[in-house]
N, CA, C, O and the ligand as a Tripos MOL2 file, in Angstrom:
@<TRIPOS>MOLECULE
protein
  241   239    61     0     0
PROTEIN
NO_CHARGES

@<TRIPOS>ATOM
      1 N          12.2980   16.8040  -86.0550 N.3       1 MET1
      2 CA         11.2300   17.7560  -86.3840 C.3       1 MET1
      3 C          10.1520   17.7230  -85.3150 C.2       1 MET1
      4 O           9.8700   16.6770  -84.7320 O.2       1 MET1
      5 N           9.5690   18.8480  -85.0730 N.am      2 ALA2
      6 CA          8.4800   18.9230  -84.1090 C.3       2 ALA2
      7 C           7.2250   18.2590  -84.6740 C.2       2 ALA2
      8 O           6.9450   18.3270  -85.8710 O.2       2 ALA2
      9 N           6.4900   17.6240  -83.7850 N.am      3 THR3
     10 CA          5.2620   16.9740  -84.2220 C.3       3 THR3
     11 C           4.0620   17.8930  -84.0180 C.2       3 THR3
     12 O           2.9490   17.5830  -84.4430 O.2       3 THR3
     13 N           4.2980   19.0130  -83.3700 N.am      4 ASN4
     14 CA          3.2210   19.9610  -83.1130 C.3       4 ASN4
     15 C           2.9500   20.7720  -84.3710 C.2       4 ASN4
     16 O           3.7500   21.6280  -84.7470 O.2       4 ASN4
     17 N           1.8220   20.5020  -85.0210 N.am      5 THR5
     18 CA          1.5090   21.1950  -86.2700 C.3       5 THR5
     19 C           0.5170   22.3270  -86.0690 C.2       5 THR5
     20 O           0.1850   23.0490  -87.0100 O.2       5 THR5
     21 N           0.0510   22.4770  -84.8490 N.am      6 THR6
     22 CA         -0.8700   23.5710  -84.5750 C.3       6 THR6
     23 C          -0.0770   24.7920  -84.1400 C.2       6 THR6
     24 O           0.3360   24.9080  -82.9860 O.2       6 THR6
     25 N           0.1230   25.6840  -85.0690 N.am      7 THR7
     26 CA          0.8880   26.8820  -84.7750 C.3       7 THR7
     27 C           0.0840   27.7940  -83.8680 C.2       7 THR7
     28 O          -0.8790   28.4380  -84.2860 O.2       7 THR7
     29 N           0.5030   27.8260  -82.6310 N.am      8 ASP8
     30 CA         -0.2190   28.5800  -81.6200 C.3       8 ASP8
     31 C           0.7040   29.6410  -81.0400 C.2       8 ASP8
     32 O           1.7210   29.3270  -80.4210 O.2       8 ASP8
     33 N           0.3400   30.8920  -81.2470 N.am      9 TRP9
     34 CA          1.2050   31.9750  -80.8180 C.3       9 TRP9
     35 C           0.8460   32.4320  -79.4100 C.2       9 TRP9
     36 O           1.0010   33.6030  -79.0660 O.2       9 TRP9
     37 N           0.3660   31.4980  -78.6040 N.am     10 SER10
     38 CA         -0.0370   31.8760  -77.2550 C.3      10 SER10
     39 C           1.1620   32.2960  -76.4160 C.2      10 SER10
     40 O           1.0150   33.0360  -75.4430 O.2      10 SER10
     41 N           2.3330   31.8310  -76.7860 N.am     11 ASP11
     42 CA          3.5390   32.1960  -76.0630 C.3      11 ASP11
     43 C           4.4890   32.9300  -77.0010 C.2      11 ASP11
     44 O           5.3050   32.3000  -77.6750 O.2      11 ASP11
     45 N           4.3910   34.2410  -77.0480 N.am     12 PRO12
     46 CA          5.1290   35.0220  -78.0420 C.3      12 PRO12
     47 C           6.6260   35.0860  -77.7990 C.2      12 PRO12
     48 O           7.3650   35.5770  -78.6520 O.2      12 PRO12
     49 N           7.0880   34.6040  -76.6620 N.am     13 VAL13
     50 CA          8.5210   34.6360  -76.4270 C.3      13 VAL13
     51 C           9.1560   33.2700  -76.6610 C.2      13 VAL13
     52 O          10.3090   33.0390  -76.2970 O.2      13 VAL13
     53 N           8.3910   32.3670  -77.2750 N.am     14 ALA14
     54 CA          8.9410   31.0720  -77.6360 C.3      14 ALA14
     55 C           8.6260   30.7780  -79.0940 C.2      14 ALA14
     56 O           7.5390   31.0870  -79.5840 O.2      14 ALA14
     57 N           9.5920   30.1790  -79.7780 N.am     15 CYS15
     58 CA          9.3640   29.8200  -81.1680 C.3      15 CYS15
     59 C           8.2390   28.7880  -81.2450 C.2      15 CYS15
     60 O           8.3160   27.7520  -80.5850 O.2      15 CYS15
     61 N           7.1900   29.0510  -82.0400 N.am     16 PRO16
     62 CA          6.0650   28.1230  -82.1390 C.3      16 PRO16
     63 C           6.4320   26.8530  -82.9030 C.2      16 PRO16
     64 O           5.6630   25.8920  -82.9030 O.2      16 PRO16
     65 N           7.5750   26.8360  -83.5440 N.am     17 PHE17
     66 CA          7.9630   25.6940  -84.3660 C.3      17 PHE17
     67 C           8.8730   24.7270  -83.6280 C.2      17 PHE17
     68 O           8.7760   23.5160  -83.8260 O.2      17 PHE17
     69 N           9.7490   25.2380  -82.7840 N.am     18 CYS18
     70 CA         10.6510   24.3410  -82.0600 C.3      18 CYS18
     71 C          10.5760   24.5520  -80.5480 C.2      18 CYS18
     72 O          11.1230   23.7670  -79.7740 O.2      18 CYS18
     73 N           9.8890   25.6260  -80.1390 N.am     19 GLY19
     74 CA          9.7060   25.8590  -78.7100 C.3      19 GLY19
     75 C          10.8740   26.5650  -78.0450 C.2      19 GLY19
     76 O          10.8760   26.7510  -76.8280 O.2      19 GLY19
     77 N          11.8570   26.9560  -78.8210 N.am     20 ALA20
     78 CA         13.0160   27.6210  -78.2550 C.3      20 ALA20
     79 C          12.6380   28.9870  -77.6880 C.2      20 ALA20
     80 O          11.7880   29.6900  -78.2350 O.2      20 ALA20
     81 N          13.2690   29.3360  -76.6150 N.am     21 GLU21
     82 CA         13.0110   30.6400  -76.0260 C.3      21 GLU21
     83 C          13.6380   31.7250  -76.8840 C.2      21 GLU21
     84 O          14.7760   31.5990  -77.3360 O.2      21 GLU21
     85 N          12.8700   32.8030  -77.1040 N.am     22 LEU22
     86 CA         13.3590   33.8950  -77.9300 C.3      22 LEU22
     87 C          13.8740   35.0260  -77.0510 C.2      22 LEU22
     88 O          13.4350   35.2030  -75.9140 O.2      22 LEU22
     89 N          14.8040   35.7800  -77.5980 N.am     23 THR23
     90 CA         15.3670   36.8900  -76.8320 C.3      23 THR23
     91 C          14.3560   38.0170  -76.7110 C.2      23 THR23
     92 O          14.3780   38.7810  -75.7450 O.2      23 THR23
     93 N          13.4640   38.1180  -77.7000 N.am     24 SER24
     94 CA         12.3960   39.1200  -77.6470 C.3      24 SER24
     95 C          11.2710   38.6530  -78.5560 C.2      24 SER24
     96 O          11.5290   37.8950  -79.4910 O.2      24 SER24
     97 N          10.0290   39.0770  -78.3190 N.am     25 PRO25
     98 CA          8.8720   38.5620  -79.0490 C.3      25 PRO25
     99 C           8.9200   38.8230  -80.5540 C.2      25 PRO25
    100 O           8.5150   37.9580  -81.3300 O.2      25 PRO25
    101 N           9.3910   39.9610  -80.9810 N.am     26 GLY26
    102 CA          9.3420   40.2800  -82.4070 C.3      26 GLY26
    103 C          10.6640   40.0410  -83.1020 C.2      26 GLY26
    104 O          10.8170   39.0870  -83.8650 O.2      26 GLY26
    105 N          11.6180   40.9150  -82.8320 N.am     27 ALA27
    106 CA         12.9220   40.8330  -83.4790 C.3      27 ALA27
    107 C          13.6360   39.5420  -83.1220 C.2      27 ALA27
    108 O          14.3910   39.0000  -83.9290 O.2      27 ALA27
    109 N          13.3980   39.0500  -81.9180 N.am     28 GLY28
    110 CA         14.0410   37.8160  -81.4890 C.3      28 GLY28
    111 C          13.6410   36.6490  -82.3690 C.2      28 GLY28
    112 O          14.4470   35.7630  -82.6500 O.2      28 GLY28
    113 N          12.3850   36.6540  -82.8040 N.am     29 PHE29
    114 CA         11.9200   35.5660  -83.6710 C.3      29 PHE29
    115 C          12.5640   35.6510  -85.0430 C.2      29 PHE29
    116 O          12.9350   34.6330  -85.6260 O.2      29 PHE29
    117 N          12.6940   36.8550  -85.5530 N.am     30 VAL30
    118 CA         13.3420   37.0390  -86.8530 C.3      30 VAL30
    119 C          14.7780   36.5340  -86.7930 C.2      30 VAL30
    120 O          15.2480   35.8420  -87.6960 O.2      30 VAL30
    121 N          15.4650   36.8920  -85.7120 N.am     31 ASP31
    122 CA         16.8430   36.4240  -85.5420 C.3      31 ASP31
    123 C          16.8750   34.9040  -85.4370 C.2      31 ASP31
    124 O          17.7680   34.2450  -85.9690 O.2      31 ASP31
    125 N          15.8880   34.3710  -84.7460 N.am     32 HIS32
    126 CA         15.8310   32.9280  -84.5130 C.3      32 HIS32
    127 C          15.6700   32.1560  -85.8230 C.2      32 HIS32
    128 O          16.4170   31.2090  -86.0730 O.2      32 HIS32
    129 N          14.7080   32.5470  -86.6610 N.am     33 ILE33
    130 CA         14.5030   31.8190  -87.9180 C.3      33 ILE33
    131 C          15.6620   32.0560  -88.8700 C.2      33 ILE33
    132 O          15.9090   31.2620  -89.7780 O.2      33 ILE33
    133 N          16.3760   33.1690  -88.6480 N.am     34 ASP34
    134 CA         17.5620   33.4170  -89.4520 C.3      34 ASP34
    135 C          18.6150   32.3500  -89.1930 C.2      34 ASP34
    136 O          19.3810   31.9850  -90.0850 O.2      34 ASP34
    137 N          18.6410   31.8580  -87.9690 N.am     35 ASP35
    138 CA         19.6350   30.8720  -87.5590 C.3      35 ASP35
    139 C          19.1150   29.4390  -87.6280 C.2      35 ASP35
    140 O          19.8830   28.4890  -87.4810 O.2      35 ASP35
    141 N          17.8150   29.2870  -87.8520 N.am     36 ASN36
    142 CA         17.2170   27.9520  -87.8380 C.3      36 ASN36
    143 C          16.3760   27.7390  -89.1030 C.2      36 ASN36
    144 O          15.2320   28.1840  -89.1930 O.2      36 ASN36
    145 N          16.9670   27.0590  -90.0570 N.am     37 ALA37
    146 CA         16.3270   26.8880  -91.3600 C.3      37 ALA37
    147 C          14.9950   26.1500  -91.2360 C.2      37 ALA37
    148 O          14.0410   26.4640  -91.9470 O.2      37 ALA37
    149 N          14.9310   25.1800  -90.3450 N.am     38 ASP38
    150 CA         13.6900   24.4210  -90.1780 C.3      38 ASP38
    151 C          12.5580   25.3400  -89.7210 C.2      38 ASP38
    152 O          11.4310   25.2500  -90.2080 O.2      38 ASP38
    153 N          12.8720   26.2070  -88.7960 N.am     39 CYS39
    154 CA         11.8640   27.1250  -88.2740 C.3      39 CYS39
    155 C          11.4810   28.1570  -89.3380 C.2      39 CYS39
    156 O          10.3170   28.5370  -89.4710 O.2      39 CYS39
    157 N          12.4740   28.5910  -90.0750 N.am     40 GLU40
    158 CA         12.1950   29.5460  -91.1430 C.3      40 GLU40
    159 C          11.2810   28.9150  -92.1760 C.2      40 GLU40
    160 O          10.3610   29.5610  -92.6780 O.2      40 GLU40
    161 N          11.5290   27.6650  -92.4910 N.am     41 ASP41
    162 CA         10.6960   26.9460  -93.4490 C.3      41 ASP41
    163 C           9.2660   26.8440  -92.9240 C.2      41 ASP41
    164 O           8.3030   27.0510  -93.6620 O.2      41 ASP41
    165 N           9.1450   26.5240  -91.6460 N.am     42 GLY42
    166 CA          7.8270   26.4400  -91.0290 C.3      42 GLY42
    167 C           7.1150   27.7790  -91.0650 C.2      42 GLY42
    168 O           5.9140   27.8520  -91.3230 O.2      42 GLY42
    169 N           7.8620   28.8260  -90.8060 N.am     43 PHE43
    170 CA          7.2860   30.1640  -90.8020 C.3      43 PHE43
    171 C           6.8240   30.5440  -92.2040 C.2      43 PHE43
    172 O           5.7620   31.1430  -92.3710 O.2      43 PHE43
    173 N           7.6190   30.1980  -93.2040 N.am     44 GLU44
    174 CA          7.2560   30.5190  -94.5850 C.3      44 GLU44
    175 C           5.9500   29.8390  -94.9650 C.2      44 GLU44
    176 O           5.0950   30.4300  -95.6250 O.2      44 GLU44
    177 N           5.8060   28.5770  -94.5360 N.am     45 HIS45
    178 CA          4.5660   27.8570  -94.8330 C.3      45 HIS45
    179 C           3.3860   28.4830  -94.0940 C.2      45 HIS45
    180 O           2.3000   28.6520  -94.6490 O.2      45 HIS45
    181 N           3.6280   28.8180  -92.8380 N.am     46 TRP46
    182 CA          2.5790   29.4470  -92.0320 C.3      46 TRP46
    183 C           2.1410   30.7540  -92.6790 C.2      46 TRP46
    184 O           0.9500   31.0330  -92.8170 O.2      46 TRP46
    185 N           3.1290   31.5440  -93.0690 N.am     47 ARG47
    186 CA          2.8340   32.8340  -93.6690 C.3      47 ARG47
    187 C           2.1010   32.6640  -94.9930 C.2      47 ARG47
    188 O           1.1990   33.4380  -95.3150 O.2      47 ARG47
    189 N           2.4910   31.6480  -95.7610 N.am     48 ALA48
    190 CA          1.8420   31.3770  -97.0350 C.3      48 ALA48
    191 C           0.3790   31.0190  -96.8170 C.2      48 ALA48
    192 O          -0.4870   31.4160  -97.5970 O.2      48 ALA48
    193 N           0.1080   30.2720  -95.7630 N.am     49 ASN49
    194 CA         -1.2720   29.9160  -95.4550 C.3      49 ASN49
    195 C          -2.0840   31.1600  -95.1150 C.2      49 ASN49
    196 O          -3.2140   31.3150  -95.5780 O.2      49 ASN49
    197 N          -1.5140   32.0340  -94.3150 N.am     50 ILE50
    198 CA         -2.1960   33.2700  -93.9530 C.3      50 ILE50
    199 C          -2.4530   34.1010  -95.2070 C.2      50 ILE50
    200 O          -3.5490   34.6260  -95.4050 O.2      50 ILE50
    201 N          -1.4400   34.2090  -96.0380 N.am     51 ALA51
    202 CA         -1.5670   34.9920  -97.2590 C.3      51 ALA51
    203 C          -2.6640   34.4200  -98.1440 C.2      51 ALA51
    204 O          -3.4260   35.1660  -98.7590 O.2      51 ALA51
    205 N          -2.7410   33.0960  -98.2060 N.am     52 GLY52
    206 CA         -3.7700   32.4620  -99.0110 C.3      52 GLY52
    207 C          -5.1560   32.7490  -98.4640 C.2      52 GLY52
    208 O          -6.1010   32.9960  -99.2140 O.2      52 GLY52
    209 N          -5.2580   32.7140  -97.1450 N.am     53 ASP53
    210 CA         -6.5500   32.9940  -96.5210 C.3      53 ASP53
    211 C          -7.0140   34.4230  -96.8040 C.2      53 ASP53
    212 O          -8.1940   34.6740  -97.0490 O.2      53 ASP53
    213 N          -6.0830   35.3230  -96.7660 N.am     54 LEU54
    214 CA         -6.4230   36.7370  -96.9080 C.3      54 LEU54
    215 C          -6.2850   37.2340  -98.3420 C.2      54 LEU54
    216 O          -6.5980   38.3870  -98.6400 O.2      54 LEU54
    217 N          -5.8110   36.3500  -99.2350 N.am     55 ALA55
    218 CA         -5.5240   36.7800 -100.6070 C.3      55 ALA55
    219 C          -4.6560   38.0240 -100.5820 C.2      55 ALA55
    220 O          -4.8890   38.9910 -101.3080 O.2      55 ALA55
    221 N          -3.6590   37.9680  -99.7350 N.am     56 GLY56
    222 CA         -2.8060   39.1370  -99.5250 C.3      56 GLY56
    223 C          -1.7420   39.2700 -100.5950 C.2      56 GLY56
    224 O          -1.7860   38.6230 -101.6410 O.2      56 GLY56
    225 N          -0.7970   40.1220 -100.2990 N.am     57 GLU57
    226 CA          0.2010   40.4470 -101.3090 C.3      57 GLU57
    227 C           1.6030   40.0780 -100.8390 C.2      57 GLU57
    228 O           2.5820   40.7240 -101.2110 O.2      57 GLU57
    229 N           1.6900   39.0350 -100.0190 N.am     58 TRP58
    230 CA          2.9990   38.5840  -99.5620 C.3      58 TRP58
    231 C           3.8140   38.1300 -100.7670 C.2      58 TRP58
    232 O           3.3060   37.4080 -101.6250 O.2      58 TRP58
    233 N           5.0170   38.5310 -100.8310 N.am     59 THR59
    234 CA          5.8940   38.0830 -101.9060 C.3      59 THR59
    235 C           7.1870   37.5480 -101.3230 C.2      59 THR59
    236 O           7.4830   37.7540 -100.1460 O.2      59 THR59
    237 N           7.9370   36.8760 -102.1320 N.am     60 GLY60
    238 CA          9.2100   36.3460 -101.6760 C.3      60 GLY60
    239 C           9.0440   34.8750 -101.5060 C.2      60 GLY60
    240 O           9.9900   34.1870 -101.1230 O.2      60 GLY60
    241 ZN         12.4640   27.6110  -83.6950 Zn       61 ZN61
@<TRIPOS>BOND
     1     1     2 1
     2     2     3 1
     3     3     4 2
     4     3     5 am
     5     5     6 1
     6     6     7 1
     7     7     8 2
     8     7     9 am
     9     9    10 1
    10    10    11 1
    11    11    12 2
    12    11    13 am
    13    13    14 1
    14    14    15 1
    15    15    16 2
    16    15    17 am
    17    17    18 1
    18    18    19 1
    19    19    20 2
    20    19    21 am
    21    21    22 1
    22    22    23 1
    23    23    24 2
    24    23    25 am
    25    25    26 1
    26    26    27 1
    27    27    28 2
    28    27    29 am
    29    29    30 1
    30    30    31 1
    31    31    32 2
    32    31    33 am
    33    33    34 1
    34    34    35 1
    35    35    36 2
    36    35    37 am
    37    37    38 1
    38    38    39 1
    39    39    40 2
    40    39    41 am
    41    41    42 1
    42    42    43 1
    43    43    44 2
    44    43    45 am
    45    45    46 1
    46    46    47 1
    47    47    48 2
    48    47    49 am
    49    49    50 1
    50    50    51 1
    51    51    52 2
    52    51    53 am
    53    53    54 1
    54    54    55 1
    55    55    56 2
    56    55    57 am
    57    57    58 1
    58    58    59 1
    59    59    60 2
    60    59    61 am
    61    61    62 1
    62    62    63 1
    63    63    64 2
    64    63    65 am
    65    65    66 1
    66    66    67 1
    67    67    68 2
    68    67    69 am
    69    69    70 1
    70    70    71 1
    71    71    72 2
    72    71    73 am
    73    73    74 1
    74    74    75 1
    75    75    76 2
    76    75    77 am
    77    77    78 1
    78    78    79 1
    79    79    80 2
    80    79    81 am
    81    81    82 1
    82    82    83 1
    83    83    84 2
    84    83    85 am
    85    85    86 1
    86    86    87 1
    87    87    88 2
    88    87    89 am
    89    89    90 1
    90    90    91 1
    91    91    92 2
    92    91    93 am
    93    93    94 1
    94    94    95 1
    95    95    96 2
    96    95    97 am
    97    97    98 1
    98    98    99 1
    99    99   100 2
   100    99   101 am
   101   101   102 1
   102   102   103 1
   103   103   104 2
   104   103   105 am
   105   105   106 1
   106   106   107 1
   107   107   108 2
   108   107   109 am
   109   109   110 1
   110   110   111 1
   111   111   112 2
   112   111   113 am
   113   113   114 1
   114   114   115 1
   115   115   116 2
   116   115   117 am
   117   117   118 1
   118   118   119 1
   119   119   120 2
   120   119   121 am
   121   121   122 1
   122   122   123 1
   123   123   124 2
   124   123   125 am
   125   125   126 1
   126   126   127 1
   127   127   128 2
   128   127   129 am
   129   129   130 1
   130   130   131 1
   131   131   132 2
   132   131   133 am
   133   133   134 1
   134   134   135 1
   135   135   136 2
   136   135   137 am
   137   137   138 1
   138   138   139 1
   139   139   140 2
   140   139   141 am
   141   141   142 1
   142   142   143 1
   143   143   144 2
   144   143   145 am
   145   145   146 1
   146   146   147 1
   147   147   148 2
   148   147   149 am
   149   149   150 1
   150   150   151 1
   151   151   152 2
   152   151   153 am
   153   153   154 1
   154   154   155 1
   155   155   156 2
   156   155   157 am
   157   157   158 1
   158   158   159 1
   159   159   160 2
   160   159   161 am
   161   161   162 1
   162   162   163 1
   163   163   164 2
   164   163   165 am
   165   165   166 1
   166   166   167 1
   167   167   168 2
   168   167   169 am
   169   169   170 1
   170   170   171 1
   171   171   172 2
   172   171   173 am
   173   173   174 1
   174   174   175 1
   175   175   176 2
   176   175   177 am
   177   177   178 1
   178   178   179 1
   179   179   180 2
   180   179   181 am
   181   181   182 1
   182   182   183 1
   183   183   184 2
   184   183   185 am
   185   185   186 1
   186   186   187 1
   187   187   188 2
   188   187   189 am
   189   189   190 1
   190   190   191 1
   191   191   192 2
   192   191   193 am
   193   193   194 1
   194   194   195 1
   195   195   196 2
   196   195   197 am
   197   197   198 1
   198   198   199 1
   199   199   200 2
   200   199   201 am
   201   201   202 1
   202   202   203 1
   203   203   204 2
   204   203   205 am
   205   205   206 1
   206   206   207 1
   207   207   208 2
   208   207   209 am
   209   209   210 1
   210   210   211 1
   211   211   212 2
   212   211   213 am
   213   213   214 1
   214   214   215 1
   215   215   216 2
   216   215   217 am
   217   217   218 1
   218   218   219 1
   219   219   220 2
   220   219   221 am
   221   221   222 1
   222   222   223 1
   223   223   224 2
   224   223   225 am
   225   225   226 1
   226   226   227 1
   227   227   228 2
   228   227   229 am
   229   229   230 1
   230   230   231 1
   231   231   232 2
   232   231   233 am
   233   233   234 1
   234   234   235 1
   235   235   236 2
   236   235   237 am
   237   237   238 1
   238   238   239 1
   239   239   240 2
@<TRIPOS>SUBSTRUCTURE
     1 MET1         2 RESIDUE 1 A MET
     2 ALA2         6 RESIDUE 1 A ALA
     3 THR3        10 RESIDUE 1 A THR
     4 ASN4        14 RESIDUE 1 A ASN
     5 THR5        18 RESIDUE 1 A THR
     6 THR6        22 RESIDUE 1 A THR
     7 THR7        26 RESIDUE 1 A THR
     8 ASP8        30 RESIDUE 1 A ASP
     9 TRP9        34 RESIDUE 1 A TRP
    10 SER10       38 RESIDUE 1 A SER
    11 ASP11       42 RESIDUE 1 A ASP
    12 PRO12       46 RESIDUE 1 A PRO
    13 VAL13       50 RESIDUE 1 A VAL
    14 ALA14       54 RESIDUE 1 A ALA
    15 CYS15       58 RESIDUE 1 A CYS
    16 PRO16       62 RESIDUE 1 A PRO
    17 PHE17       66 RESIDUE 1 A PHE
    18 CYS18       70 RESIDUE 1 A CYS
    19 GLY19       74 RESIDUE 1 A GLY
    20 ALA20       78 RESIDUE 1 A ALA
    21 GLU21       82 RESIDUE 1 A GLU
    22 LEU22       86 RESIDUE 1 A LEU
    23 THR23       90 RESIDUE 1 A THR
    24 SER24       94 RESIDUE 1 A SER
    25 PRO25       98 RESIDUE 1 A PRO
    26 GLY26      102 RESIDUE 1 A GLY
    27 ALA27      106 RESIDUE 1 A ALA
    28 GLY28      110 RESIDUE 1 A GLY
    29 PHE29      114 RESIDUE 1 A PHE
    30 VAL30      118 RESIDUE 1 A VAL
    31 ASP31      122 RESIDUE 1 A ASP
    32 HIS32      126 RESIDUE 1 A HIS
    33 ILE33      130 RESIDUE 1 A ILE
    34 ASP34      134 RESIDUE 1 A ASP
    35 ASP35      138 RESIDUE 1 A ASP
    36 ASN36      142 RESIDUE 1 A ASN
    37 ALA37      146 RESIDUE 1 A ALA
    38 ASP38      150 RESIDUE 1 A ASP
    39 CYS39      154 RESIDUE 1 A CYS
    40 GLU40      158 RESIDUE 1 A GLU
    41 ASP41      162 RESIDUE 1 A ASP
    42 GLY42      166 RESIDUE 1 A GLY
    43 PHE43      170 RESIDUE 1 A PHE
    44 GLU44      174 RESIDUE 1 A GLU
    45 HIS45      178 RESIDUE 1 A HIS
    46 TRP46      182 RESIDUE 1 A TRP
    47 ARG47      186 RESIDUE 1 A ARG
    48 ALA48      190 RESIDUE 1 A ALA
    49 ASN49      194 RESIDUE 1 A ASN
    50 ILE50      198 RESIDUE 1 A ILE
    51 ALA51      202 RESIDUE 1 A ALA
    52 GLY52      206 RESIDUE 1 A GLY
    53 ASP53      210 RESIDUE 1 A ASP
    54 LEU54      214 RESIDUE 1 A LEU
    55 ALA55      218 RESIDUE 1 A ALA
    56 GLY56      222 RESIDUE 1 A GLY
    57 GLU57      226 RESIDUE 1 A GLU
    58 TRP58      230 RESIDUE 1 A TRP
    59 THR59      234 RESIDUE 1 A THR
    60 GLY60      238 RESIDUE 1 A GLY
    61 ZN61       241 GROUP 0 **** ****
């Protein structure tokens, strides 16, 4: 597991969770987390935090 807990999207062509290079900034990341459960889990937590901050309507 990565020890980097500061999710920093300064490099949009690399996965912020494992550092893997993505094929493209947007869709490439979706494909990436589709293939990497650990990264998907990290993304879900990240998204949940954002949703909590904004009191948004993220579901799933
Ligand atoms: Zn990753």
